[in-house]
C-alpha positions in Angstrom: 155.3 -0.4 111.3 153.8 -1.7 114.1 152.9 -5.6 113.4 149.0 -6.5 112.8 146.8 -9.5 111.7 143.6 -10.8 110.6 141.2 -10.9 114.2 138.7 -13.3 112.4 139.1 -16.6 110.1 138.3 -15.8 106.3 137.4 -18.7 103.9 137.4 -18.0 100.2 136.7 -20.5 97.3 137.4 -20.2 93.4 139.3 -21.6 90.9 142.5 -20.5 89.7 143.5 -18.1 87.2 146.4 -20.6 85.5 145.9 -24.2 86.2 142.1 -23.6 86.2 140.9 -25.7 88.9 138.6 -25.3 91.9 140.8 -24.2 95.1 139.6 -23.1 99.0 141.4 -21.0 100.5 141.7 -19.9 104.9 143.2 -17.2 106.3 143.8 -17.1 110.2 145.5 -14.9 112.8 149.1 -15.4 112.8 152.3 -14.3 114.5 155.5 -15.4 112.2 154.9 -13.5 109.3 152.7 -14.1 106.8 153.2 -18.5 106.0 151.4 -20.7 103.4 150.3 -23.8 104.2 149.0 -26.7 101.7 149.5 -30.2 102.3 151.1 -29.9 105.5 154.5 -27.5 104.2 155.0 -24.5 105.2 155.9 -21.6 102.9 156.8 -18.0 104.1 155.9 -16.1 101.8 159.3 -14.2 101.1 161.1 -13.5 98.4 163.8 -16.8 98.6 160.8 -18.5 98.7 159.9 -17.9 95.1 160.1 -20.4 92.5 158.6 -19.5 89.3 157.7 -15.9 87.9 156.2 -16.5 84.7 153.0 -14.4 84.3 152.8 -15.4 88.6 154.5 -15.2 91.3 154.4 -18.7 92.2 156.1 -19.6 96.2 157.6 -22.6 96.8 159.6 -25.4 99.3 159.5 -29.1 100.1 158.5 -29.3 96.7 155.2 -28.2 97.7 154.0 -25.0 95.2 151.6 -22.2 95.6 151.0 -19.9 92.3 149.6 -16.7 91.8 150.2 -15.5 94.7 150.1 -11.4 94.2 146.5 -11.2 94.0 146.3 -11.7 98.1 149.5 -10.7 98.5 149.0 -6.8 97.4 145.5 -6.5 99.1 147.6 -7.6 102.4 149.4 -4.7 101.5 146.7 -2.1 101.4 145.8 -3.4 104.6 149.5 -3.4 106.1 148.9 -7.3 107.4 152.3 -8.6 108.0 151.5 -11.5 109.5 149.1 -13.9 108.8 148.4 -17.7 108.2 147.3 -18.4 104.6 146.5 -22.5 104.4 145.3 -23.2 100.7 143.7 -26.7 98.6 144.9 -26.9 95.5 147.4 -25.1 94.0 147.2 -21.6 93.2 145.7 -18.9 94.8 142.0 -18.3 93.8 141.9 -15.6 90.9 138.1 -14.7 92.0 137.6 -11.1 89.6 140.7 -10.4 88.9 141.7 -8.0 90.7 142.9 -7.8 94.7 139.3 -6.5 95.4 137.8 -9.8 97.2 140.1 -10.5 99.1 140.2 -6.4 100.5 136.8 -6.9 101.1 137.2 -9.7 103.3 139.7 -8.9 105.2 138.7 -6.1 106.0 135.4 -7.8 107.3 137.3 -10.1 109.5 139.2 -7.1 111.2 142.5 -6.6 112.8 144.3 -7.6 115.4 147.3 -5.9 116.6 150.6 -7.8 117.7 153.1 -6.7 119.9 156.7 -6.0 117.8 157.4 -3.5 115.5 158.4 -3.8 111.7 161.9 -1.6 110.6 160.9 -0.2 106.7 163.9 -1.7 104.5 165.3 2.5 103.0 167.0 1.8 100.0 170.8 3.7 99.8 171.3 3.8 96.5 169.9 3.2 93.1 168.8 -0.3 92.3 167.8 -1.8 88.8 167.0 -4.5 87.0 166.9 -5.1 83.0 165.1 -7.3 80.9 165.7 -6.1 77.5 164.1 -3.2 76.8 162.2 -3.8 79.7 163.6 -2.3 83.6 162.6 -1.7 87.1 164.4 0.3 89.9 164.7 1.7 92.7 166.0 5.0 94.2 166.2 6.2 97.1 163.3 8.6 98.7 159.9 8.3 100.5 157.9 5.6 98.9 156.2 5.6 95.7 155.6 3.5 92.3 155.0 4.5 89.1 154.3 2.5 85.9 154.3 2.4 82.5 153.3 -0.6 80.3 153.2 0.4 76.3 150.8 -1.9 73.8 151.2 -0.3 71.0 148.1 -1.6 68.1 145.2 -2.5 70.6 143.0 -0.5 73.3 145.8 -0.6 75.8 148.1 1.3 73.9 150.5 3.4 76.3 149.2 3.6 79.7 152.0 5.8 82.7 150.6 6.1 86.7 152.2 7.1 89.1 151.3 6.1 93.5 152.1 8.0 96.4 150.8 4.5 98.8 147.7 6.2 99.4 143.7 5.6 98.1 145.0 2.3 97.2 140.9 0.7 97.8 139.4 3.3 95.1 142.6 3.2 93.1 144.4 -0.1 92.7 142.1 -3.0 94.6 139.1 -3.2 91.7 142.0 -3.8 88.2 141.7 -6.7 86.6 144.5 -8.7 85.2 144.6 -8.5 81.7 145.4 -10.0 78.9 145.9 -9.9 74.9 143.2 -11.9 73.2 145.6 -13.4 70.6 148.1 -14.5 73.8 145.6 -16.6 75.0 146.6 -20.0 73.4 150.2 -19.3 73.5 149.3 -19.6 77.5 147.0 -22.1 77.0 150.6 -24.0 75.5 152.3 -22.8 78.5 149.3 -24.9 80.9 149.1 -21.5 81.7 145.5 -18.7 82.4 143.5 -22.1 81.9 141.0 -20.3 83.9 140.9 -17.1 82.5 137.5 -15.8 81.5 135.6 -12.3 80.7 134.7 -12.6 84.7 138.1 -12.6 86.0 139.7 -11.3 83.5 140.2 -7.8 81.1 140.6 -9.3 77.9 142.0 -6.4 74.5 141.1 -7.9 70.7 143.5 -5.5 68.6 141.9 -1.7 69.3 138.6 -3.6 71.6 137.7 -4.8 75.4 136.1 -7.8 74.8 134.9 -7.7 77.8 130.7 -6.4 77.7 131.1 -4.0 80.2 133.8 -2.4 79.3 137.4 -1.6 81.9 137.4 -0.1 85.4 139.4 2.7 84.8 140.2 3.3 81.8 144.1 3.4 82.7 143.1 0.2 84.2 145.9 -2.6 82.8 148.7 -0.5 84.0 146.6 0.2 87.7 146.7 -3.6 87.9 150.2 -3.5 87.1 150.8 -1.4 90.1 148.9 -3.4 92.0 150.4 -7.0 91.5 154.4 -5.3 91.8 152.9 -4.0 95.6 152.3 -7.3 96.0 155.6 -8.8 95.0 157.5 -6.5 96.7 154.9 -7.1 99.4 157.3 -11.0 99.5 159.9 -8.1 101.5 158.2 -8.5 104.9 158.8 -4.6 105.3 157.2 -1.4 104.2 159.4 0.2 101.7 161.3 3.4 101.9 162.1 3.9 97.7 160.9 5.8 95.1 160.2 3.4 92.1 159.7 3.9 88.2 159.2 0.2 85.9 158.9 -0.2 82.4 157.3 -3.1 80.4 158.4 -4.8 83.8 157.0 -8.2 85.1 156.6 -10.4 87.7 160.2 -11.4 87.4 161.8 -8.2 87.3 159.6 -7.1 90.0 161.1 -10.0 92.7 164.5 -9.5 90.5 164.2 -6.3 92.4 163.1 -7.7 95.4 166.5 -9.4 95.7 168.7 -6.8 94.7 167.0 -4.0 97.9 167.2 -7.7 100.3 171.2 -7.8 98.6 172.2 -4.2 99.0 170.4 -3.9 103.5 172.4 -7.1 104.1 175.4 -5.2 102.9 174.7 -2.3 105.2 174.0 -4.2 108.0 177.6 -5.8 107.4 178.8 -2.5 107.2 179.2 -1.9 103.7 176.7 0.0 102.2 
């Protein structure tokens, strides 16, 4: 895949989903991979810099942490952007409407610039699996595809399953919003999370009812959002992936654990021990 970046600067403002504080975000053309910066500290958006996976993916270096990068990273994946400078004034990427669509549209409007050089895809040569109780995710040899399953019995979410082959991201994945159960809100607040969440930027489910007046964007919006998150988390690999991915009730923690396992397997192959 040819390396590419944005053609023009993008400015975005909003609040953070978990901290609830105002944030300013600036995306600029770059040539050194996807690199975030905060307060002068540069943090490559790579798996080895992930420092927190509690209900979001956060990266950090030299004492600086930037949270909730997954929606923006997913939009960058959707445009096959391998290089970009992302400067943030705040500690978290703005949630905007809770999906990747605002990022995706802003990036498309900015346009693209082709760079010299290619990015070789990462190929999975054997099944790699990570488990956490009944939750799991695995990568198998094959062409790129994702299949994700979630199950929230007794709620409006229920059992949902979605498969994605990499095509139709803008229509099928980007609009899917983050979601949560109303009964979990107090617990998240106690952890200092979801402080900026509202019906404007999240799907909220109370038992068998969707609280949002406008309802859902898709009948299976929640599992589509999990695919959105996974795409963003896997883009911390810095390269496209040749693998069949399956996930059941997974999380950012498992997404990143799988990414690290894929990185480790690539190192072994390069070292002559597939």
